[in-house]
C-alpha positions in Angstrom: 69.7 93.7 -11.8 67.8 92.4 -9.1 64.4 91.7 -11.6 64.8 88.4 -12.5 63.9 89.1 -16.0 67.8 90.1 -17.1 70.3 87.0 -17.2 73.5 88.4 -15.5 76.0 91.2 -17.3 78.3 88.6 -19.5 81.5 89.3 -21.6 81.7 88.1 -25.5 84.0 89.0 -27.8 81.6 88.5 -31.7 84.1 88.1 -35.2 83.4 91.0 -37.9 80.4 89.7 -39.6 78.2 90.7 -42.3 75.2 91.9 -42.7 72.1 93.0 -45.3 70.5 96.0 -43.4 67.8 98.8 -43.9 66.1 101.8 -42.3 62.3 103.1 -41.4 61.8 106.6 -39.5 57.9 106.6 -38.7 56.0 106.1 -35.2 56.5 102.7 -35.0 59.0 101.4 -36.9 60.5 98.1 -35.4 57.3 97.1 -37.0 57.2 98.0 -40.0 61.3 97.5 -40.8 61.2 94.1 -39.2 58.0 92.7 -42.2 60.5 94.0 -45.0 63.0 92.8 -43.5 61.6 89.1 -43.0 60.4 90.2 -46.3 63.4 90.6 -48.7 65.1 87.8 -46.6 62.1 85.3 -48.3 62.5 86.6 -51.8 66.3 87.7 -51.7 67.0 83.6 -50.9 68.6 84.3 -47.9 65.7 81.4 -46.1 66.3 79.0 -48.7 70.4 78.1 -47.8 70.6 74.8 -46.3 73.2 75.8 -44.1 71.7 79.1 -42.6 70.7 79.4 -39.3 69.2 83.1 -39.1 69.8 85.8 -37.0 67.9 89.2 -37.4 69.4 92.4 -35.6 68.6 96.1 -35.0 69.4 99.1 -33.4 67.6 102.1 -33.1 68.9 104.5 -35.9 70.3 107.7 -34.5 69.5 110.3 -37.2 66.4 111.7 -37.0 66.4 115.2 -35.9 65.0 116.8 -32.9 62.2 118.4 -35.2 60.7 114.7 -37.2 61.1 113.2 -32.8 59.2 116.3 -31.2 57.1 117.5 -34.2 55.6 114.2 -35.9 56.8 111.6 -32.8 58.8 110.1 -35.4 61.5 107.6 -34.5 63.8 105.0 -36.0 65.2 102.0 -36.4 67.9 99.5 -38.5 67.1 95.8 -39.0 69.3 93.6 -40.2 69.7 89.8 -41.4 73.2 88.6 -40.6 74.5 86.6 -43.6 77.2 84.4 -45.2 80.2 86.2 -46.6 79.6 84.4 -49.6 75.9 85.0 -50.4 74.7 87.0 -53.0 70.8 88.2 -52.6 68.8 87.6 -55.6 67.4 91.1 -55.0 67.9 94.6 -54.7 66.9 96.4 -51.7 69.3 96.4 -49.0 72.7 98.1 -48.1 75.3 94.8 -47.8 77.9 95.7 -44.6 80.0 94.4 -42.2 79.8 94.4 -38.7 83.5 94.4 -37.3 84.9 92.2 -34.7 84.3 93.9 -31.0 83.8 93.4 -27.7 80.9 93.7 -25.8 79.0 94.3 -22.6 75.7 91.6 -23.5 72.3 91.0 -21.5 70.0 88.4 -21.8 66.1 89.9 -21.1 63.8 87.6 -20.7 59.8 88.2 -22.2 60.8 91.8 -22.6 57.8 92.9 -24.7 56.1 92.5 -21.3 56.6 96.2 -20.6 58.8 96.9 -24.3 59.6 100.4 -23.7 60.7 99.6 -19.3 62.8 96.5 -20.0 64.4 97.4 -23.1 65.9 101.1 -21.6 66.8 99.9 -18.0 69.1 96.8 -19.6 70.1 98.9 -21.9 70.7 101.8 -19.0 72.8 98.7 -17.2 75.1 98.1 -20.1 75.9 101.5 -21.2 76.8 101.3 -17.1 78.8 98.9 -16.9 80.6 98.9 -20.6 81.2 102.9 -20.3 82.1 102.8 -23.7 84.3 106.4 -24.3 84.4 105.4 -28.1 81.9 105.6 -30.8 83.2 105.8 -33.9 82.2 102.4 -36.9 80.4 100.7 -33.1 77.6 100.4 -32.7 74.7 98.6 -29.4 71.9 96.6 -31.3 70.0 94.2 -30.2 68.4 90.3 -31.4 65.4 88.4 -30.2 65.1 84.7 -30.3 62.9 82.3 -29.2 63.4 79.3 -27.3 60.5 76.4 -25.4 58.2 79.4 -26.2 60.0 81.7 -23.9 61.2 85.3 -25.9 64.3 86.8 -25.6 65.9 89.7 -26.4 69.9 89.8 -26.3 71.1 93.7 -26.0 74.8 93.7 -27.0 76.8 97.2 -26.2 79.9 97.5 -26.4 83.6 97.5 -24.2 85.8 100.2 -23.8 
């Protein structure tokens, strides 16, 4: 992409990984579900694991009715922590699941929230065109945010054919 906030598209294969996830449907679900999952990560003992490196991913939750969207302005978002295979949470409140091994087209956005509703969809659109994914069964596109040297980044992953 010409805009300097986007990296080149890369192809990566991610091995199967375990997540603890939760979904919120609201007018601004990201803020609510990320806060919920951050609290869960503390209460569950996940952040006390000495070898654990925090990884939090998210994706749009597609099962919101047209009426919920149009009449009430609702959207859905899933937030998930990638967790160690042998981790047992000290509390309830999430669904434990696996994301299967898959190959993804990925792109990095620098400072994605400088214009969230333009920068992020533009990156997804570019990846969807590149990946040409025809089968979505048991697959998902997701994003991961992180900071390096005081700069905020988002990596977006879209499964490839």
